[in-house]
N, C-alpha and C positions, 0 to 999 in steps of 0.2 A: 476594412470594410467594419463599421461602428454596429455594437451589437445591435441596438434597434432596425437598422439594416437588416440585418443576419434572421433575424425572428421571422419577415416575412419568406423567408427561406424553409425548407425543411432539412432534418438530420437524418440520416440512415443510419442505426445500429446494427454492427455485425457481431449478433454471439444475444446469447440471453441470460449470463449467469449472474453472479452474485452484484460484479461490478456494472456488467451492463445495466442489471434492474436499477440499482442505486443513479448513476449517469441520467438514465432514461427519465424517470421520476422526477429527477431534479430539473434536466434541461426544462418538460414541460412543466415543473412548477413555475419554471421561469418564465414561463413563457413562449418557448419554442415548438416546433411543430413536428414531432415525430414523422417523417413518412414511413419508412419502415422498419422492422425486426426482422432482421436475415439469419436463419441459423441453419445448422445442418439439418439432412433431412433424416434423421432417427429420429426415433417416436419422442424419447422424454424431450430431446433439445428443440423439437419443436412444440411441444407442448408447453416449456418454462416461455420461448416466444409469441405464443398466442395469449398465456396470462399475462405476460408484461405489454403485451401491444392493446390488451383489452384496457388497461390501468391506465395507459398512455393518449389513445384514443388511434393507437398506427396500424399499421396492416401486416400479419404476421406471413415474412413466404421464406422459401428456400433458397439458397444461392443459387441453384439452375431455373426458379423460377424469378429471380427477380427482373425488375426492371428501373433501375435505379436513376431517378428525375435527378434528386435532391442534390444540394452545391455541396452540405457536406459530409463523408461516411467515414463514421467511427469504429474502426474496428476493437472489441471488446474482447478477446479471443487470447487461447493461452497464446505463450511465449511461440514453440514449435510450430503453432498454426497460423500465425500471421502473413508471413510470404505466401503460402499454400492457401491461405483465404484471400489473399489477392488476387492471386493468380488466376484462382478458380474464379473473379467478379469480371476478367478484363472484358470477357465479350456482353455485359450486359448493363454497360453504360460508357457514355460519350464521355472520357474521362478529363478529356481537355477544360481547362477551367475549372474545372472541381479542387476539394479540397480531401483530401484524403489521413486519416488524423489515425494512430495506435495507441495505448495505453499502457505497456510494456513500460515495467520503469527500468528493465535490465539491458534493455536491445533500443539500438536508436530508427532514425528514422527512413534508414537505407535498407530497413527491412520491404519498406511500401516502394522498393525502386522499380518494380513492374509497371507498377501504377504513375508514378514520377516518369517512367518513359514513355508514357504515352499522355503528356499532357499534365496530368496533376500536379499541384502543391502539396508537400508530405511532409508531415511533423510528426514527434514521437511524443506526447502530452499528456505526462504520468502523476497520479492523484496521490500523493502521499499520507495513504491512509489506507486501514486493513475492511476487508469486505469477505462477513462469513456468511453460511447458510443463518437463516432467521435474523439477521442484522440489515438493515438499511440506512446508514449514517446519512446526515443531512452533507452536504459539501461547501456548503459557508465556513470560510477561515481557513478550511484545508487549501494547504499548499499544491502547487502544480508546475514540476519539471518541466519547459517548454523547451526544442531544439528540431532543426530541421529547419524548411525554403522559409524564405522570410516571410512571403504572404502568406504561409500557415500558421508560422505563427503570431501574426497578427492575429488574424480570425479568432487562432484557437486564444489569444489573450484576451480578446474582447469575448470571447462566451466565457472565460473562467470568471472575467468579472461579471457578468450577471448571472454566474451562479454563487456570487458574492464570496470567490475563490481568492486565493492571494495564488498571482503565476510570478516565476522567477525564471530564465532563461540557464541553460544547463551547455555546456559543449560534447562532444560526440563522445570522446574521451575519459569523460568524468560519469557515465552512465556506471559501470561497472561499481563504483566507489560508492555513487547514491542510494544505488538500492544496496547495496551492503549496508551503510549505516541505514536504509526501512525494514531491514532484518534484522541490526540491533532491535529497532523501537517495537515492531510489533512479534514478529517471531520465535527469535532467540526471546523475547522478555517474556510471551507466555511459554517460553521452556523451562525458562527458573522458574516460573511461577509452577508449573507443575513438578519440578524438585520441591519446590517448597513444601508445596501437600504432601511428597513425604517424608520430609524430614516434619511436618506435621504431624505426621501417623505416627512415628517413632514417640512423640512427646504426646501420645493418647491420643489426638486432636484429628480425627477423621471427617472425608468428604467437605458435603457441604458447610457442613460446620468450620469446617476449617479454611473455607474459601470465605464466611460470612468474618471468621475474626480477623482477616490478614488485611481488608479490606479498609479499614481503618488506618491503618499505618501505610497501608500504601497510597492510601487520597492525603495523606499528609504528607508523605515523603513529593509524591507529585506536587503539593501545591508548595513546598518548601525548593522545591529545584526550580519551578516557577518563576518564582519570587527572589531565590538567593542564588541562584546556578549550582550546578555542582560542587564545589569545597563550602558552599553554606547549606547545604542540604547534606552537608555527611556527620554521619555520627557514629555513636557504637565505641567497640574495646578498640578499633585501629586508632581514631582520632586518640584516643585516650591513652594509646601505646601499652594496651594491656594485655603485652602475650600470654599469662597465663590462663586470662581467661579464650585467648586462641587455642591454646592448648585442650583445653576441656572441651574446646566445640571440634579439634579434627578428632579426638577419643570418642565423642557420642557417635559420630558421624562412620565409624569405624567397619560398618555392617551396610553401607550405604557409597561405598567406594565412586559412584558416580555423583553424588550428591556434595561427595567431601573433596573433587577432584573441581567440580564446579566454584568452591568454598576456596581450594587453594589458587586458583587463577584467578575469580576477582579479586580476594584479599592480594594479591600480588601487582597487579592492573591498579590498584586503588595506593599501594603505596609507595606505586610509580607516578600518579596523576593525581592524588588527594593529599589536602595536608595529615599528616599522625604525627604522633610521638612514638620514642625508642622504634623505631624503621630498625635497625641492626638487630636487636631479639624478635622483632617480630617477623622480621625473614629467615631467619635464622629455624624458628619455630614451623612455618610455611615449608623451608626446604627440609627438614626431619621429616 
């Protein structure tokens, strides 16, 4: 079914967290009708659902009170809650010919097997993007990994196209590696930045000032990576084969063993994958 026809249908979203908020507002802006925001019955969850529902012209309901008429039901709940949420909604809709989607990066479409058994076409549809409190990123240009029943994948692809995202297929057995890839791109990168702030503090630069002074080199590194790839963007003492400088770095990090360990692991990874001179001497320093 093309996206224009889908827009005449409604979408119910299960969950009211950061991902649900970004998805609901982007769908609404793209012309989709959001029928329901379905939440848990706890006060905080219901308050978030009501706030989100007001923003997109939907009704906020708890699962036990939901009467789902929407053709598409999109689960935006934590991974551990997907199967349970699907089970809890079994009796509040006729699932035959409906499409049920979930947005876990790590789990495949089988989490919705209970709805598949009632006649729904199911798929996992994961945006490769980070969603945190206080930020609601647009979904245009965002890659979405799709996996599941053919009908559900076709409809999900049309929705992603209307969001101006980029849809691509993934196999069930690839989901673990796919989600680990995303882990490297944001959570572990954030952890590296947090460790970098600790090293900045050792150099006498702290807090917000450290973040502000880090941004220009971070932004240029990303720009170089986008234009030149990893090898072309790689710079510093490893490229030059400067083992003495690496030795000085390790000595300076002796009081922060966590940062030193990160440095060594990443430097060794770089020597295995990126251009560098004087590799033997560098490996000796890193081993010592």
